[in-house]
RODO-2510 file (C-alpha; in nm, 4 decimals, decimal comma):
residues 197
     n   res          X          Y          Z
     1     m    -1,3015     4,8851     2,0861
     2     r    -1,1732     4,8063     2,4349
     3     y    -1,5194     4,6660     2,5270
     4     a    -1,5291     4,4364     2,2242
     5     g    -1,1925     4,2900     2,3290
     6     l    -1,3235     4,2421     2,6822
     7     a    -1,6318     4,0645     2,5466
     8     v    -1,4131     3,8243     2,3484
     9     l    -1,1992     3,7537     2,6556
    10     m    -1,5090     3,6951     2,8726
    11     y    -1,6455     3,4562     2,6095
    12     f    -1,3424     3,2304     2,6299
    13     l    -1,3157     3,2538     3,0079
    14     v    -1,6843     3,1970     3,0885
    15     v    -1,8551     3,0303     2,7931
    16     r    -1,8040     2,6573     2,7600
    17     p    -1,8894     2,5860     2,3953
    18     a    -2,0328     2,2454     2,3138
    19     v    -1,7849     2,0064     2,1606
    20     a    -1,7949     2,0646     1,7848
    21     g    -2,0341     1,8203     1,6238
    22     e    -2,1533     1,6783     1,9581
    23     v    -2,5094     1,5540     1,9127
    24     r    -2,7246     1,6585     2,2069
    25     t    -3,0770     1,5506     2,3031
    26     m    -3,3799     1,7369     2,4337
    27     t    -3,7013     1,5825     2,5643
    28     l    -3,9774     1,6936     2,7997
    29     d    -3,7692     1,5746     3,0924
    30     d    -3,4425     1,7309     3,2083
    31     r    -3,3288     1,3855     3,3221
    32     t    -3,3295     1,2554     2,9637
    33     s    -3,1970     1,5768     2,8085
    34     t    -2,8280     1,6463     2,7538
    35     s    -2,8317     2,0009     2,8877
    36     d    -2,7724     2,0547     3,2569
    37     c    -2,8714     2,4225     3,2408
    38     i    -3,2238     2,4494     3,0968
    39     g    -3,3747     2,7384     3,2919
    40     d    -3,0303     2,8500     3,4129
    41     p    -2,8938     3,0778     3,1362
    42     k    -2,5305     3,0825     3,2434
    43     t    -2,3871     3,0530     2,8897
    44     p    -2,5105     3,1352     2,5380
    45     l    -2,5743     2,7637     2,4738
    46     c    -2,7825     2,7439     2,7926
    47     v    -2,9888     3,0370     2,6597
    48     a    -3,0551     2,8600     2,3276
    49     e    -3,1448     2,5368     2,5070
    50     t    -3,3791     2,7213     2,7447
    51     v    -3,5531     2,8990     2,4556
    52     e    -3,6105     2,5722     2,2700
    53     a    -3,7208     2,3908     2,5865
    54     c    -3,9742     2,6694     2,6407
    55     f    -4,1299     2,6137     2,2980
    56     i    -4,0965     2,2343     2,2941
    57     r    -4,2463     2,1972     2,6417
    58     m    -4,4774     2,5030     2,6217
    59     i    -4,3587     2,6399     2,9558
    60     k    -4,3849     3,0193     2,9623
    61     g    -4,1570     3,0532     3,2649
    62     l    -3,8611     2,9170     3,0686
    63     c    -3,9080     3,1881     2,8057
    64     e    -3,9331     3,4537     3,0743
    65     t    -3,6040     3,3349     3,2243
    66     v    -3,4156     3,4344     2,9077
    67     g    -3,6366     3,7180     2,7804
    68     a    -3,7952     3,5225     2,4931
    69     d    -4,1368     3,6230     2,3574
    70     f    -4,4073     3,3679     2,4403
    71     s    -4,7043     3,5888     2,3409
    72     a    -4,7902     3,4049     2,0167
    73     y    -4,8391     3,0836     2,2130
    74     e    -5,0412     3,2594     2,4821
    75     k    -5,2866     3,3725     2,2149
    76     e    -5,3355     3,0067     2,1232
    77     n    -5,3928     2,9227     2,4921
    78     a    -5,0987     2,6858     2,4847
    79     t    -5,0650     2,4540     2,7807
    80     p    -4,7545     2,2621     2,8898
    81     v    -4,6903     1,9481     2,6852
    82     t    -4,7340     1,6285     2,8870
    83     p    -4,5676     1,2874     2,8397
    84     d    -4,9051     1,1266     2,7646
    85     s    -4,9611     1,3461     2,4563
    86     y    -4,8437     1,2917     2,0995
    87     a    -4,6139     1,5953     2,1205
    88     g    -4,4749     1,4545     2,4438
    89     l    -4,3321     1,1563     2,2555
    90     y    -4,1009     1,3696     2,0407
    91     v    -3,7266     1,3583     2,0957
    92     f    -3,5112     1,6379     1,9553
    93     h    -3,1467     1,6096     1,8554
    94     y    -2,9312     1,9125     1,7955
    95     k    -2,5721     2,0170     1,7638
    96     q    -2,3784     2,3384     1,7735
    97     l    -2,2312     2,4105     1,4321
    98     a    -2,0622     2,7442     1,5047
    99     s    -2,0347     3,0357     1,7449
   100     r    -1,8878     3,3836     1,7291
   101     v    -1,8658     3,7039     1,9295
   102     l    -2,0106     3,9781     1,7098
   103     t    -1,7964     4,2630     1,5821
   104     a    -1,9216     4,5781     1,4093
   105     t    -1,8677     4,4204     1,0659
   106     d    -2,0896     4,1232     1,1616
   107     i    -2,3957     4,3404     1,2204
   108     p    -2,6033     4,4163     0,9078
   109     d    -2,8036     4,7397     0,8892
   110     w    -3,1351     4,5553     0,9253
   111     a    -3,0199     4,4029     1,2556
   112     t    -2,9822     4,7452     1,4184
   113     t    -3,3579     4,8053     1,4383
   114     t    -3,5727     4,7414     1,7436
   115     d    -3,7655     4,4703     1,5560
   116     h    -3,4499     4,2634     1,5313
   117     g    -3,2902     4,3024     1,8686
   118     p    -3,0987     4,5142     1,8018
   119     w    -2,7736     4,3196     1,7729
   120     a    -2,4701     4,4767     1,9424
   121     v    -2,0933     4,4421     1,9360
   122     g    -1,9987     4,1775     2,1923
   123     d    -2,3176     3,9727     2,1544
   124     t    -2,2549     3,6012     2,1052
   125     a    -2,4157     3,4231     1,8112
   126     l    -2,4702     3,0462     1,8019
   127     l    -2,5680     2,8302     1,5052
   128     l    -2,7521     2,5069     1,5939
   129     s    -2,9005     2,2404     1,3690
   130     w    -3,2118     2,0573     1,4905
   131     e    -3,3973     1,7379     1,4055
   132     a    -3,7222     1,6048     1,5483
   133     c    -3,7765     1,2326     1,6020
   134     i    -4,1150     1,0662     1,6529
   135     p    -4,2199     0,7042     1,7118
   136     e    -4,3914     0,5057     1,4382
   137     d    -4,7653     0,5695     1,4189
   138     d    -4,8498     0,1965     1,4337
   139     c    -4,6722     0,1592     1,7670
   140     i    -4,8461     0,4651     1,9096
   141     t    -5,1855     0,3352     1,7977
   142     e    -5,1171    -0,0081     1,9490
   143     s    -5,0145     0,1495     2,2800
   144     r    -5,3253     0,3690     2,2821
   145     d    -5,5515     0,0674     2,2264
   146     d    -5,3758    -0,1585     2,4783
   147     p    -5,5134    -0,1140     2,8330
   148     k    -5,1937    -0,2680     2,9761
   149     r    -4,9643    -0,0058     2,8208
   150     a    -4,9218     0,3642     2,8781
   151     y    -4,9656     0,5860     2,5731
   152     g    -4,6497     0,5582     2,3634
   153     e    -4,4915     0,2975     2,5928
   154     g    -4,2269     0,0964     2,4097
   155     c    -4,2403     0,3275     2,1069
   156     a    -3,8864     0,4472     2,0494
   157     p    -3,8481     0,7589     1,8328
   158     k    -3,7285     0,6356     1,4944
   159     d    -3,8545     0,8706     1,2271
   160     c    -3,6184     1,1699     1,2388
   161     s    -3,6259     1,4706     1,0102
   162     q    -3,4282     1,7918     0,9881
   163     e    -3,6129     2,0889     1,1340
   164     g    -3,5643     2,3353     0,8454
   165     s    -3,2422     2,5334     0,8193
   166     p    -3,0030     2,5687     1,1117
   167     a    -3,1148     2,8248     1,3699
   168     t    -2,9199     3,1276     1,4868
   169     y    -2,9427     3,2595     1,8414
   170     i    -2,8124     3,6072     1,9203
   171     t    -2,7396     3,6165     2,2937
   172     r    -2,6199     3,8869     2,5319
   173     g    -2,4783     3,8844     2,8794
   174     g    -2,1752     3,7865     3,0737
   175     g    -2,0706     3,5998     3,3826
   176     d    -2,3472     3,3563     3,4717
   177     r    -2,6445     3,5552     3,3346
   178     w    -2,7310     3,5610     2,9631
   179     k    -3,0472     3,6355     2,7643
   180     i    -3,1786     3,5936     2,4122
   181     v    -3,1718     3,8974     2,1859
   182     r    -3,3195     3,7235     1,8839
   183     r    -3,3796     3,3725     1,7498
   184     y    -3,3793     3,3148     1,3716
   185     m    -3,5184     2,9951     1,2255
   186     n    -3,5064     3,1083     0,8614
   187     f    -3,1547     3,1067     0,7131
   188     e    -3,2541     3,3959     0,4867
   189     f    -3,2281     3,6262     0,7895
   190     h    -2,8992     3,5053     0,9321
   191     g    -2,7087     3,3086     0,6683
   192     d    -2,4756     3,5960     0,5793
   193     l    -2,3436     3,6043     0,9348
   194     w    -2,2057     3,2524     0,8968
   195     n    -2,0873     3,2937     0,5368
   196     r    -1,8424     3,5681     0,6385
   197     k    -1,4810     3,4686     0,6826
***
């Protein structure tokens, strides 16, 4: 019990939660992304941002930094996404909806197995909502066919859609070094955690 209290104290001393409802942006380029810690997992939010940057940008090293599994993408021979590709034109918006330091009552039986982490008392859970924004197809086509324009040049992302249910990230660590325990994109697997009072 003493360790759980210490974990809660460390969370408030070390973790700088995002401002509630703050809309953040992620692109292929750190310079146009809100996060200043992609690849530097010094807080639970930095871990979640690094995990998503890994999958959005297809950069295995980012996953390795936080202990995320990149093997499914390796099987598909994934290569890093480049700005001159269709996927490179996407802009992602996200916001932190909630966070909590896990207690014993937060951890369901199924989350104690190796397949799911396992979760542990003192882990920090984050809930983030995501939306993906892409430019209009007509603009992309015009830029592709115009020898004076780069692919996608002048095509602002306008068509935004919610990326499924909010995602939960179970993170573990302390000080300036955190890692991902598990990432859940399907609310069926993590909704109960956030429905508890």
